[in-house]
PDB file with one MODEL, atoms N, CA, C and O in Angstrom:
MODEL        1
ATOM      1  N   MET A   1      72.846 171.144 -25.012  1.00  0.00           N
ATOM      2  CA  MET A   1      71.911 171.362 -24.160  1.00  0.00           C
ATOM      3  C   MET A   1      72.511 173.053 -23.691  1.00  0.00           C
ATOM      4  O   MET A   1      73.703 173.309 -23.518  1.00  0.00           O
ATOM      5  N   ILE A   2      71.553 173.905 -23.571  1.00  0.00           N
ATOM      6  CA  ILE A   2      71.591 175.325 -23.159  1.00  0.00           C
ATOM      7  C   ILE A   2      71.271 175.449 -21.748  1.00  0.00           C
ATOM      8  O   ILE A   2      70.282 174.797 -21.414  1.00  0.00           O
ATOM      9  N   ILE A   3      71.857 176.128 -20.810  1.00  0.00           N
ATOM     10  CA  ILE A   3      71.645 176.174 -19.476  1.00  0.00           C
ATOM     11  C   ILE A   3      71.309 177.761 -19.170  1.00  0.00           C
ATOM     12  O   ILE A   3      72.187 178.571 -19.467  1.00  0.00           O
ATOM     13  N   GLU A   4      70.423 178.109 -18.752  1.00  0.00           N
ATOM     14  CA  GLU A   4      69.969 179.568 -18.515  1.00  0.00           C
ATOM     15  C   GLU A   4      70.047 180.069 -17.430  1.00  0.00           C
ATOM     16  O   GLU A   4      69.896 179.103 -16.682  1.00  0.00           O
ATOM     17  N   THR A   5      70.222 181.188 -16.639  1.00  0.00           N
ATOM     18  CA  THR A   5      70.277 181.372 -15.352  1.00  0.00           C
ATOM     19  C   THR A   5      69.710 182.912 -15.146  1.00  0.00           C
ATOM     20  O   THR A   5      70.272 183.989 -15.347  1.00  0.00           O
ATOM     21  N   LYS A   6      68.139 182.547 -14.580  1.00  0.00           N
ATOM     22  CA  LYS A   6      67.545 183.681 -14.248  1.00  0.00           C
ATOM     23  C   LYS A   6      67.542 184.389 -13.043  1.00  0.00           C
ATOM     24  O   LYS A   6      67.375 183.756 -12.000  1.00  0.00           O
ATOM     25  N   TYR A   7      67.723 185.772 -13.012  1.00  0.00           N
ATOM     26  CA  TYR A   7      67.905 186.287 -11.637  1.00  0.00           C
ATOM     27  C   TYR A   7      66.490 187.084 -11.606  1.00  0.00           C
ATOM     28  O   TYR A   7      66.019 187.753 -12.526  1.00  0.00           O
ATOM     29  N   ILE A   8      66.049 186.900 -10.602  1.00  0.00           N
ATOM     30  CA  ILE A   8      64.618 187.672 -10.160  1.00  0.00           C
ATOM     31  C   ILE A   8      64.836 188.309  -8.848  1.00  0.00           C
ATOM     32  O   ILE A   8      65.066 187.674  -7.818  1.00  0.00           O
ATOM     33  N   LYS A   9      64.741 189.784  -8.943  1.00  0.00           N
ATOM     34  CA  LYS A   9      64.772 190.547  -8.102  1.00  0.00           C
ATOM     35  C   LYS A   9      63.917 190.725  -7.054  1.00  0.00           C
ATOM     36  O   LYS A   9      63.178 191.690  -7.245  1.00  0.00           O
ATOM     37  N   VAL A  10      63.703 190.058  -5.830  1.00  0.00           N
ATOM     38  CA  VAL A  10      62.623 190.210  -5.008  1.00  0.00           C
ATOM     39  C   VAL A  10      62.945 191.436  -3.948  1.00  0.00           C
ATOM     40  O   VAL A  10      63.920 191.655  -3.228  1.00  0.00           O
ATOM     41  N   LEU A  11      61.736 192.124  -4.159  1.00  0.00           N
ATOM     42  CA  LEU A  11      62.173 193.319  -2.943  1.00  0.00           C
ATOM     43  C   LEU A  11      61.102 193.380  -1.798  1.00  0.00           C
ATOM     44  O   LEU A  11      59.946 192.974  -1.918  1.00  0.00           O
ATOM     45  N   PRO A  12      61.668 193.966  -0.623  1.00  0.00           N
ATOM     46  CA  PRO A  12      60.510 194.021   0.558  1.00  0.00           C
ATOM     47  C   PRO A  12      59.354 194.677   0.122  1.00  0.00           C
ATOM     48  O   PRO A  12      59.388 195.415  -0.862  1.00  0.00           O
ATOM     49  N   PRO A  13      58.037 194.419   0.950  1.00  0.00           N
ATOM     50  CA  PRO A  13      57.017 195.108   0.954  1.00  0.00           C
ATOM     51  C   PRO A  13      57.254 196.663   1.055  1.00  0.00           C
ATOM     52  O   PRO A  13      57.929 197.170   1.951  1.00  0.00           O
ATOM     53  N   SER A  14      56.612 197.396   0.014  1.00  0.00           N
ATOM     54  CA  SER A  14      57.000 198.902   0.148  1.00  0.00           C
ATOM     55  C   SER A  14      56.801 199.514   1.370  1.00  0.00           C
ATOM     56  O   SER A  14      57.488 200.493   1.662  1.00  0.00           O
ATOM     57  N   ALA A  15      55.758 198.979   2.313  1.00  0.00           N
ATOM     58  CA  ALA A  15      55.439 199.407   3.617  1.00  0.00           C
ATOM     59  C   ALA A  15      56.463 199.375   4.227  1.00  0.00           C
ATOM     60  O   ALA A  15      56.598 200.351   4.964  1.00  0.00           O
ATOM     61  N   LEU A  16      57.502 198.456   4.254  1.00  0.00           N
ATOM     62  CA  LEU A  16      58.541 198.163   5.295  1.00  0.00           C
ATOM     63  C   LEU A  16      59.837 199.069   4.713  1.00  0.00           C
ATOM     64  O   LEU A  16      60.857 198.939   5.389  1.00  0.00           O
ATOM     65  N   ILE A  17      59.908 199.703   3.894  1.00  0.00           N
ATOM     66  CA  ILE A  17      60.979 200.734   3.379  1.00  0.00           C
ATOM     67  C   ILE A  17      60.712 202.177   3.489  1.00  0.00           C
ATOM     68  O   ILE A  17      61.558 203.071   3.461  1.00  0.00           O
ATOM     69  N   GLN A  18      59.421 202.300   3.618  1.00  0.00           N
ATOM     70  CA  GLN A  18      59.167 203.865   3.820  1.00  0.00           C
ATOM     71  C   GLN A  18      59.473 204.563   4.861  1.00  0.00           C
ATOM     72  O   GLN A  18      59.296 203.862   5.857  1.00  0.00           O
ATOM     73  N   ASP A  19      59.986 205.991   5.232  1.00  0.00           N
ATOM     74  CA  ASP A  19      60.334 206.610   6.116  1.00  0.00           C
ATOM     75  C   ASP A  19      59.193 207.017   6.664  1.00  0.00           C
ATOM     76  O   ASP A  19      58.185 207.424   6.088  1.00  0.00           O
ATOM     77  N   ARG A  20      59.482 206.832   8.304  1.00  0.00           N
ATOM     78  CA  ARG A  20      58.468 207.165   9.441  1.00  0.00           C
ATOM     79  C   ARG A  20      57.997 208.667   9.340  1.00  0.00           C
ATOM     80  O   ARG A  20      58.808 209.296   8.661  1.00  0.00           O
ATOM     81  N   PRO A  21      57.164 209.293   9.701  1.00  0.00           N
ATOM     82  CA  PRO A  21      57.091 210.742   9.746  1.00  0.00           C
ATOM     83  C   PRO A  21      57.687 211.196  11.043  1.00  0.00           C
ATOM     84  O   PRO A  21      57.097 210.750  12.027  1.00  0.00           O
ATOM     85  N   GLU A  22      58.685 211.953  11.282  1.00  0.00           N
ATOM     86  CA  GLU A  22      59.049 212.377  12.503  1.00  0.00           C
ATOM     87  C   GLU A  22      58.246 213.461  13.108  1.00  0.00           C
ATOM     88  O   GLU A  22      57.802 214.418  12.474  1.00  0.00           O
ATOM     89  N   PRO A  23      58.070 213.232  14.505  1.00  0.00           N
ATOM     90  CA  PRO A  23      57.171 214.088  15.033  1.00  0.00           C
ATOM     91  C   PRO A  23      57.711 215.256  15.534  1.00  0.00           C
ATOM     92  O   PRO A  23      58.699 215.357  16.262  1.00  0.00           O
ATOM     93  N   LYS A  24      56.841 216.334  14.999  1.00  0.00           N
ATOM     94  CA  LYS A  24      57.369 217.731  15.218  1.00  0.00           C
ATOM     95  C   LYS A  24      57.241 218.393  16.380  1.00  0.00           C
ATOM     96  O   LYS A  24      56.129 218.264  16.893  1.00  0.00           O
ATOM     97  N   TRP A  25      58.049 219.091  16.993  1.00  0.00           N
ATOM     98  CA  TRP A  25      57.620 219.867  18.305  1.00  0.00           C
ATOM     99  C   TRP A  25      56.965 221.064  18.021  1.00  0.00           C
ATOM    100  O   TRP A  25      57.247 221.921  17.184  1.00  0.00           O
ATOM    101  N   SER A  26      55.962 221.005  18.908  1.00  0.00           N
ATOM    102  CA  SER A  26      55.015 222.294  18.894  1.00  0.00           C
ATOM    103  C   SER A  26      54.803 222.851  20.447  1.00  0.00           C
ATOM    104  O   SER A  26      54.180 223.892  20.661  1.00  0.00           O
ATOM    105  N   GLY A  27      55.216 222.283  21.197  1.00  0.00           N
ATOM    106  CA  GLY A  27      54.801 222.214  22.551  1.00  0.00           C
ATOM    107  C   GLY A  27      55.571 223.782  23.142  1.00  0.00           C
ATOM    108  O   GLY A  27      56.542 224.388  22.688  1.00  0.00           O
ATOM    109  N   THR A  28      54.870 224.025  24.066  1.00  0.00           N
ATOM    110  CA  THR A  28      55.303 225.119  25.498  1.00  0.00           C
ATOM    111  C   THR A  28      55.324 224.884  26.804  1.00  0.00           C
ATOM    112  O   THR A  28      55.511 225.760  27.648  1.00  0.00           O
ATOM    113  N   THR A  29      55.122 223.624  27.053  1.00  0.00           N
ATOM    114  CA  THR A  29      55.153 223.101  28.368  1.00  0.00           C
ATOM    115  C   THR A  29      55.903 221.854  28.796  1.00  0.00           C
ATOM    116  O   THR A  29      56.116 221.006  27.930  1.00  0.00           O
ATOM    117  N   ASN A  30      56.320 221.651  30.016  1.00  0.00           N
ATOM    118  CA  ASN A  30      56.920 220.180  30.468  1.00  0.00           C
ATOM    119  C   ASN A  30      56.258 219.081  29.820  1.00  0.00           C
ATOM    120  O   ASN A  30      56.814 218.137  29.258  1.00  0.00           O
ATOM    121  N   GLN A  31      54.639 219.343  29.983  1.00  0.00           N
ATOM    122  CA  GLN A  31      54.076 218.343  29.808  1.00  0.00           C
ATOM    123  C   GLN A  31      53.968 217.881  28.242  1.00  0.00           C
ATOM    124  O   GLN A  31      53.862 216.695  27.931  1.00  0.00           O
ATOM    125  N   ASP A  32      54.002 218.841  27.387  1.00  0.00           N
ATOM    126  CA  ASP A  32      54.043 218.950  25.999  1.00  0.00           C
ATOM    127  C   ASP A  32      55.674 218.304  25.637  1.00  0.00           C
ATOM    128  O   ASP A  32      55.888 217.889  24.498  1.00  0.00           O
ATOM    129  N   LEU A  33      56.402 218.276  26.339  1.00  0.00           N
ATOM    130  CA  LEU A  33      58.221 217.779  26.361  1.00  0.00           C
ATOM    131  C   LEU A  33      57.694 216.202  26.292  1.00  0.00           C
ATOM    132  O   LEU A  33      57.709 215.414  25.346  1.00  0.00           O
ATOM    133  N   VAL A  34      57.211 216.042  27.691  1.00  0.00           N
ATOM    134  CA  VAL A  34      57.022 214.605  27.908  1.00  0.00           C
ATOM    135  C   VAL A  34      56.154 213.795  26.686  1.00  0.00           C
ATOM    136  O   VAL A  34      56.536 212.697  26.282  1.00  0.00           O
ATOM    137  N   ASN A  35      55.097 214.380  26.216  1.00  0.00           N
ATOM    138  CA  ASN A  35      54.384 213.743  25.265  1.00  0.00           C
ATOM    139  C   ASN A  35      55.283 213.691  23.819  1.00  0.00           C
ATOM    140  O   ASN A  35      55.133 212.818  22.965  1.00  0.00           O
ATOM    141  N   TYR A  36      56.057 214.594  23.751  1.00  0.00           N
ATOM    142  CA  TYR A  36      57.017 214.315  22.712  1.00  0.00           C
ATOM    143  C   TYR A  36      58.173 213.632  22.445  1.00  0.00           C
ATOM    144  O   TYR A  36      58.740 213.303  21.403  1.00  0.00           O
ATOM    145  N   ILE A  37      58.447 213.459  23.855  1.00  0.00           N
ATOM    146  CA  ILE A  37      59.573 212.068  24.110  1.00  0.00           C
ATOM    147  C   ILE A  37      58.964 210.834  23.711  1.00  0.00           C
ATOM    148  O   ILE A  37      59.550 209.915  23.138  1.00  0.00           O
ATOM    149  N   ILE A  38      57.318 210.873  24.164  1.00  0.00           N
ATOM    150  CA  ILE A  38      56.730 209.570  24.080  1.00  0.00           C
ATOM    151  C   ILE A  38      56.563 209.180  22.677  1.00  0.00           C
ATOM    152  O   ILE A  38      56.685 208.041  22.227  1.00  0.00           O
ATOM    153  N   GLU A  39      56.204 210.498  21.886  1.00  0.00           N
ATOM    154  CA  GLU A  39      55.721 210.166  20.557  1.00  0.00           C
ATOM    155  C   GLU A  39      57.414 209.572  19.590  1.00  0.00           C
ATOM    156  O   GLU A  39      57.460 208.652  18.773  1.00  0.00           O
ATOM    157  N   GLN A  40      58.233 210.180  19.905  1.00  0.00           N
ATOM    158  CA  GLN A  40      59.841 210.007  19.551  1.00  0.00           C
ATOM    159  C   GLN A  40      59.968 208.309  19.897  1.00  0.00           C
ATOM    160  O   GLN A  40      60.383 207.501  19.067  1.00  0.00           O
ATOM    161  N   GLU A  41      59.573 207.983  21.142  1.00  0.00           N
ATOM    162  CA  GLU A  41      59.834 206.732  21.453  1.00  0.00           C
ATOM    163  C   GLU A  41      59.065 205.643  20.305  1.00  0.00           C
ATOM    164  O   GLU A  41      59.633 204.708  19.741  1.00  0.00           O
ATOM    165  N   LEU A  42      57.780 206.005  20.157  1.00  0.00           N
ATOM    166  CA  LEU A  42      57.123 205.253  19.459  1.00  0.00           C
ATOM    167  C   LEU A  42      57.729 205.063  17.832  1.00  0.00           C
ATOM    168  O   LEU A  42      57.895 204.061  17.136  1.00  0.00           O
ATOM    169  N   VAL A  43      57.926 206.269  17.637  1.00  0.00           N
ATOM    170  CA  VAL A  43      58.318 205.795  16.342  1.00  0.00           C
ATOM    171  C   VAL A  43      59.726 205.303  16.210  1.00  0.00           C
ATOM    172  O   VAL A  43      60.096 204.878  15.115  1.00  0.00           O
ATOM    173  N   ILE A  44      60.519 205.324  17.204  1.00  0.00           N
ATOM    174  CA  ILE A  44      61.660 204.368  17.188  1.00  0.00           C
ATOM    175  C   ILE A  44      61.293 202.832  17.093  1.00  0.00           C
ATOM    176  O   ILE A  44      61.682 202.104  16.180  1.00  0.00           O
ATOM    177  N   LYS A  45      60.439 202.401  18.225  1.00  0.00           N
ATOM    178  CA  LYS A  45      59.699 201.332  18.047  1.00  0.00           C
ATOM    179  C   LYS A  45      59.208 200.561  16.803  1.00  0.00           C
ATOM    180  O   LYS A  45      59.496 199.435  16.399  1.00  0.00           O
ATOM    181  N   GLN A  46      58.408 201.475  16.334  1.00  0.00           N
ATOM    182  CA  GLN A  46      57.814 201.061  15.121  1.00  0.00           C
ATOM    183  C   GLN A  46      59.131 200.956  13.860  1.00  0.00           C
ATOM    184  O   GLN A  46      59.045 200.271  12.841  1.00  0.00           O
ATOM    185  N   SER A  47      59.933 201.540  14.124  1.00  0.00           N
ATOM    186  CA  SER A  47      61.080 201.472  12.960  1.00  0.00           C
ATOM    187  C   SER A  47      61.609 200.279  12.952  1.00  0.00           C
ATOM    188  O   SER A  47      61.820 199.667  11.905  1.00  0.00           O
ATOM    189  N   ASN A  48      61.966 199.675  14.498  1.00  0.00           N
ATOM    190  CA  ASN A  48      62.334 198.824  14.854  1.00  0.00           C
ATOM    191  C   ASN A  48      61.774 197.420  14.550  1.00  0.00           C
ATOM    192  O   ASN A  48      62.432 196.430  14.229  1.00  0.00           O
ATOM    193  N   SER A  49      60.670 197.497  14.683  1.00  0.00           N
ATOM    194  CA  SER A  49      59.445 196.526  14.179  1.00  0.00           C
ATOM    195  C   SER A  49      59.657 196.263  12.672  1.00  0.00           C
ATOM    196  O   SER A  49      59.773 195.110  12.255  1.00  0.00           O
ATOM    197  N   ASP A  50      59.703 197.255  11.921  1.00  0.00           N
ATOM    198  CA  ASP A  50      60.010 197.049  10.385  1.00  0.00           C
ATOM    199  C   ASP A  50      61.154 196.556  10.263  1.00  0.00           C
ATOM    200  O   ASP A  50      61.153 195.504   9.624  1.00  0.00           O
ATOM    201  N   LYS A  51      62.373 196.983  10.712  1.00  0.00           N
ATOM    202  CA  LYS A  51      63.462 196.452  10.462  1.00  0.00           C
ATOM    203  C   LYS A  51      63.588 194.947  11.077  1.00  0.00           C
ATOM    204  O   LYS A  51      64.409 194.172  10.586  1.00  0.00           O
ATOM    205  N   GLN A  52      62.714 194.534  12.216  1.00  0.00           N
ATOM    206  CA  GLN A  52      62.766 193.032  12.314  1.00  0.00           C
ATOM    207  C   GLN A  52      61.782 192.290  11.213  1.00  0.00           C
ATOM    208  O   GLN A  52      62.092 191.163  10.824  1.00  0.00           O
ATOM    209  N   LEU A  53      60.746 192.854  10.781  1.00  0.00           N
ATOM    210  CA  LEU A  53      59.995 192.137   9.618  1.00  0.00           C
ATOM    211  C   LEU A  53      60.757 192.136   8.639  1.00  0.00           C
ATOM    212  O   LEU A  53      60.781 191.048   8.064  1.00  0.00           O
ATOM    213  N   LEU A  54      61.718 193.306   7.991  1.00  0.00           N
ATOM    214  CA  LEU A  54      62.735 192.920   6.914  1.00  0.00           C
ATOM    215  C   LEU A  54      63.864 191.639   7.163  1.00  0.00           C
ATOM    216  O   LEU A  54      64.420 190.927   6.327  1.00  0.00           O
ATOM    217  N   ARG A  55      63.926 191.646   8.064  1.00  0.00           N
ATOM    218  CA  ARG A  55      65.002 190.684   8.686  1.00  0.00           C
ATOM    219  C   ARG A  55      64.534 189.328   8.300  1.00  0.00           C
ATOM    220  O   ARG A  55      65.216 188.502   7.693  1.00  0.00           O
ATOM    221  N   GLU A  56      63.033 189.133   8.796  1.00  0.00           N
ATOM    222  CA  GLU A  56      62.478 187.860   8.668  1.00  0.00           C
ATOM    223  C   GLU A  56      62.024 187.780   7.188  1.00  0.00           C
ATOM    224  O   GLU A  56      62.082 186.649   6.705  1.00  0.00           O
ATOM    225  N   PHE A  57      61.625 188.681   6.456  1.00  0.00           N
ATOM    226  CA  PHE A  57      61.629 188.638   4.921  1.00  0.00           C
ATOM    227  C   PHE A  57      63.051 188.058   4.056  1.00  0.00           C
ATOM    228  O   PHE A  57      63.083 187.200   3.174  1.00  0.00           O
ATOM    229  N   VAL A  58      64.025 188.736   4.561  1.00  0.00           N
ATOM    230  CA  VAL A  58      65.066 188.258   4.041  1.00  0.00           C
ATOM    231  C   VAL A  58      65.360 186.823   4.159  1.00  0.00           C
ATOM    232  O   VAL A  58      65.729 186.082   3.247  1.00  0.00           O
ATOM    233  N   ASN A  59      65.130 186.486   5.517  1.00  0.00           N
ATOM    234  CA  ASN A  59      65.191 184.810   5.851  1.00  0.00           C
ATOM    235  C   ASN A  59      64.232 183.794   5.351  1.00  0.00           C
ATOM    236  O   ASN A  59      64.377 182.588   5.554  1.00  0.00           O
ATOM    237  N   GLU A  60      63.304 184.291   4.728  1.00  0.00           N
ATOM    238  CA  GLU A  60      62.384 183.394   4.268  1.00  0.00           C
ATOM    239  C   GLU A  60      62.549 182.467   3.207  1.00  0.00           C
ATOM    240  O   GLU A  60      61.626 181.712   2.898  1.00  0.00           O
TER     241      GLU A  60
ENDMDL
END
């Protein structure tokens, strides 16, 4: 009797491991700065959401 062990590499979906584009600053006013900060926060939230999905993927 021969026992073989096969390892299968399972990768997360490619959409979860791609970088998020960093918002570029191009403003000149205080309102532009506020909008830029809001964009930065959105990118962080999306990135954290991706990390949560990766954790769920690993625990499946």
